[in-house]
Structures are given as C-alpha cells and as structure tokens.
N, C-alpha and C positions, 0 to 999 in steps of 0.2 A: 504494500500500500504506500501511497505517496506521503512523504513526511510533511509536516506543517512548517512552512517557511516563516521564520522570525527574522525580520530585518531591523537592526538597531542603527539609527542614523547618528553620525558624529560630525563634528565641526570644530574649528579652533575655539578653545574656551569652554568646551563642554565639560560638565562635571563627571569625573571618572566613575564615581560610585553610582551615578544615574545610569551609566552604561553597564558596569560590572555587576551590579545587584540583580537586575532582571536577567542578564545573561547567565548568571550562576544558577538562578532558579530553573530556567528552561533547560540548561545543560544538565543539571542534576535530575530533572524529570526524565530527560531523554535517556540518561544512563540507567535510571531505575526501571524504565520500561523494558530495557534489554533489546538485544538484536531481534530483528524481524517484526518489531512492533512499530506502528505508525507514530514515530516520535517527532522530534523537532530538528530542523536544520537551521542553524543560526548564522546569519551573515551580517557583518558590520559594513555599513555603506557610508561614504563621505562624499564631499564635493568631487574628489577624485581618489583613485586607489593610492594607498601609501599612508605615511604617518600623519597623524593629527595631534596637535598640542592641546592637552587638557588644561583645565583651570588651575590645577595644583602644580603644573610644570611637567608632569609625566606625559608620555606620548602613547597613543594607541594606534594600531594599524587598521586602516579601512581595507577590507577585502576587495571592494569594487566601488565604483562611483554610483551615485543615485541613478544616473541616466542609463547605466548598464543593466539595471534590473529588468529582467524580461518576463519571467513567469509570475503568475499571480502570487501576491504576498498574503500569507495567512494573518500575520500580526506585524504591524509597523509600529515601532517604538521611537518616539521623539523625546530624547532626554533634554534637560535644561542646562543653561549656563548662567552663572551669577558672578558678577564682579562685586567684590566687597571692598569698600574703602571707608574713609572717615565720614562720608555723607550717607552711608547706609548701603543696602544692596541695590544693584542695578542689573536689570535683566538683559541678556544678550538676545537680540532679535534673530540673528543668523539669517539674513535676508536671502541668500541663495537657496537655503532650505525652504524658506517660506515660498519662494517662487516655484520650486519644484513641487511642493505639496499642492499648489493651486492647479497643477497640470494633471493630477491624478483623477482618473475616472472611478466611479463606484465599483466597477468590476475589477479594478486593479488590486484592490486591497479589501480583504474581508473585515479586518478590525484595525482601527487606528487608536493608538494609545500615547499618552505623554507621561513623563516623570517630572515631578517638581515644576519648575518654571517652563518646562517644555510646553505647558498649556498655553503660554503666551504666544508661542510660535504657531500652535494650531489655531489660536484665535486670530492671529494676524493673517493666516491663510483662509479665514472665513469658515473653518471647519467646526467652530463652536457656536456659530450663530443660532440663536433660539434654543440652545442646549444648557443643561446644568453641567458645571465643571468645578474642579478644585485645583489648587496649586499650593506652593509653599506658603505657610501662614504669613510670612513677612512680605509676600508679594500679592496677597489676595486683594487688598484694596486697590492696588495698581491695576490688576487685571479687570476688576469691576469698573474702574474709572476709564480705562482705555477702551474697554469693549462692553458698553452698557447693554448690548444685545445678548450677552452671556450672563446666565444666572450663576453666580459664584457661591459655592458651598465651602466657606473657609475652614470649617472644622473637620471635614470629612477626610479620611485616610485615602479613599479613592471613590470615584463616582462613575457609574455607567449610565450613558444616555444613548440608547440605540447601539450603533457599532462603534461609538466613540467612548473610550475609557480615559479618565485623567486621574493622576495620583498626586498626593501631597508631597512634602519635602523629602528629597534624597532617598532615604532608606524605605520610604513608603512605596517606592517602585518595586520592591521585593514583595510587599503585601499584595500589590496589584498583580504581579506576575503569578503569585501563588493562586489568586482567584481565577486567573485565566487558565492555569493548568487544571483547576477543578472543573471549569466550564468545558474545556476540551476533552477531558478524560473523566475523572470522578474525584470526589472528596477524599477518598482513601489515598490516591496517588499524591494529592496535595498535602495530606497529613504526613506521608512518608518523606516528602521533600522537606517539609517544615522540620521534622525530627532530625533529618540528616544535616540541615543547615543550622540547627539549634535556634530556631526562630518561632515566634508565635504563629499558630494556625490562624488566630484572629486576634489582632492587637487590642489590648484592653484600654481603649480610650481614643479620643480624637487628638487633633493637632494641638488643641488648646492646652493640653497637659504639658506641652513643651514650650509654649509661647507665653503663657500668662505670667506665672510666678517667676520664671527664669528671666523674664524681660526686665524685672525690677532689681537693680543692684543693691547690695548691702551698703548701708550708709557708712561713711568714714567717721561721722560724728558718733562717739560712743553711746550717747544717750539715745539717739535715733536708732542705732543698731540694736540696742537692748530692747527698745519697743518693738522692732521688727521680730525679734525672737520671742517676745512675750505675747504678742497679739494672737497667734494661731492657737494657743492654749487657753485663751480667755474670750472666745467668740461671743458668748452670751452676756458678757459684761457691757457696760456703757463704753462704747468706743467712739464717742463723738469727738470732734476737735477739742472741745473744752476739757473733756475728761482726759484725753491723751496729753494735752498741753500741761494739765496739772501734774500728771504722772511724770512728765519730762522736766517739770519745774520751770516752765517757760510761759510767757504770755501767749495767748491764742494766736495773735498776729505773727509773732516771731516764730513760734512753733510751726505754723502752717507754711511760712516762707522757707524755713530751714528744711522741713520735711520734703517739700516739693523740689528744692534745689538738690538735696541729697539722693532722693529716691526716684525722681522723675515724674511723679504723679502726686495728686493731692492726698492727704490722709484718708479722706472719705473714699476715694477711688481705690486706694490700697486695701482698706478694710473690706470693701465690697468684693474685691478680687479674692482675698483670702477666704471670705465666707462662701463665695461661689465655688471655689476649688474644693473646699471642705464638703459642700453639698454634693458636688460631682462624685467625690469619693464615696459618700454614703449611698448615693444612687447605684453605684457600680458594685459595692461590696457589702451592702446590707439589704434586708427586705423591708426596711422602715418605710412608713407612709410619708407622703409629702409634707403633711402638717408637722409630724415629728421631726423630720429633717430640717424644715424651716426654723423650728424652735431650737434645735440642737446647735445650729450654726449661727444663730443670732439674727436671722432674717425676719423672724417674727410672724410671717403669714405666708400661706400658699400663694397668695396674689403677688407678693413681693418676690418670692422664689421664681414664679413664672416670668415676671417682668425682667429680672436680671439674667435669667437663662436665655430668654429671647434676645436680649440686647447683646450678650456676650457670645452666645453659641449659635443663635439663629434657630433654635429648636426649643420645644417645651421640655421640662424635666422628665416627663414620661417618655417622650421621644428619645431623649438622650439615654435613658436607662435601657429602652428596648433595642437601641442601635448598638450600644457598646458593651452591654453585659455579656460576659462569656459563660 
C-alpha cells in the first residue's frame, strides 16, 4: 500500500524544534508500524534543495524544493519562525513560502497543518480565512489583528477546522502530530508513540498555563517579592490594594506604582491572575463544583468565575474542564 507523504517545509529562520518535533512523531509511528504497513514517508522541502539556516544557528537539509513536489501530499506541515529581540517576538512571514502555498490546489494536499507561528504564514496565504486557528500565545493577538477574518483560539494546544490543523507554540507541534497519527491509524498507535517519546497522550492544560504566571517576573524589591510569594497561599483573604499596601507598609499610591513598575501589571490584575490559575487547577484536578471553586480561590461567585475565565481563556469554566481534563 502507498505510504502517507508528510512534507515539512523549511526556510531560513525556521524554528528547528517546529520541524524536528513532528518529524520525530511521524518517524516513530512509521517504525512502530513495521515493514509492509502503510506508514509515513517524510520529506523536508525548502525554497531549494540543500541547507537551510534555522533560528538557533543550526542548519537542516531540505531534500527537495517546494516546486519539485509532484505526487499528492498527505500532510503538509508549515513550521514557524520567530525573531526574539528587546522589542519582543517578531514573526517571520517567509514570503516565498506564502507565494507557493497560494498556488496549491485542493487536490494537491489532503491536510495542511502549521506549528507555532506557522499559522501566520497560512493566514497570509489566505488558507485560514473564515476558519478557527491557534498559534503561539505570544503571537495570538498579532494574528487576530493582522487577519480579522480568522477566529483565533489563543489557549488551544491545537485546532482542527476542516482539512486545516494549527498548533500552538513549538512543542505543541508534537501534540498535533500525535493527533494526526491517531486520525490516520488509531489511538493505540498514538499511545505507543507517546510512550516511546515519553510525552503526554493528551497534554493536561492549555497554553495559558505557560503564558500567564510565567509572564510576570519576580520583583527585585524584597517587600514586593515577599507579597508575591504570600498571595497564592492566602487567596480568600482581603487582597485589595489597600490591604496589600498595609501589609507592605506603604501608602496605597506608592505601593501601586512600585508594584506595577516591579511586576509589570497592577496589583489587582496580578491577584486576579493568581486566582484564575488556582481555579484552573481545581477544575482540572478536583471534582469540586463551580461555587466551591469560586469561594476557594477568593473569586466569591460563579458569575465572577465565568467572567474572568471568558476574559482570560475565551471559554467558560465548564468548557475548560471538559476540554482539558484527562
């Protein structure tokens, strides 16, 4: 039987792990299927055959150029490229790849996927128009702003909309590839691949678990840093600006300014983030009802819990629990 052709596109500045992660999943699945089974043939394609320089400085070899691809592609993977500097992340558009993607007919490719900010390349080629998609959490707002015709799901690990699949940041490309193996074959093969690669069969949580709390630095001011360490264990207490300022021994005005300068957000925003993250953990790891969770994390009411979840994650607490509970 004919093998399933997986084509991974590369270009100068591509993220190496965006390429290597899915490649390893499909390669492992092919080896576990054994000889004689309809497995995967993996081809790396670039603007031309030969070495391509990746974002971290390493090089990867393209087997062929995009234009040399002749037979029908089973899965086309478009990885991302990010430039990190003092102004924050900047997405590489890879214009030659965008142009090639616009020439593809529906019958040329059965399934088109992206890893990380590769979704921005698909969007630039018009492939995400009218569809839901995800990307790296740090670039989700940019995708939504640049392409309002795309419905961005910023917390999803991966999203399927018809024949288009998009995944979140970097290692999420492996989660996506695992789901594709399950679709092509069965869940048992996907589980075997996950066990072999020592990865989750289903990752317990969304991108927000990596972007929310880790986005806030520890304060260099000792008093503010002590408050940051104290707050998570006292979520049901009065955590208003006034109460926190008293605890820090500062005026409310000076405390608010100092906290924002040190942490990057207002005290109220920080407290709400900690409470929402605690609520998310309760949703994933306990069977507690919404009212109990709201009270436990200091949000006070189910209505408030719903409001902050929709604001931060774009889903209700119940949807979050159903989507991510393993």
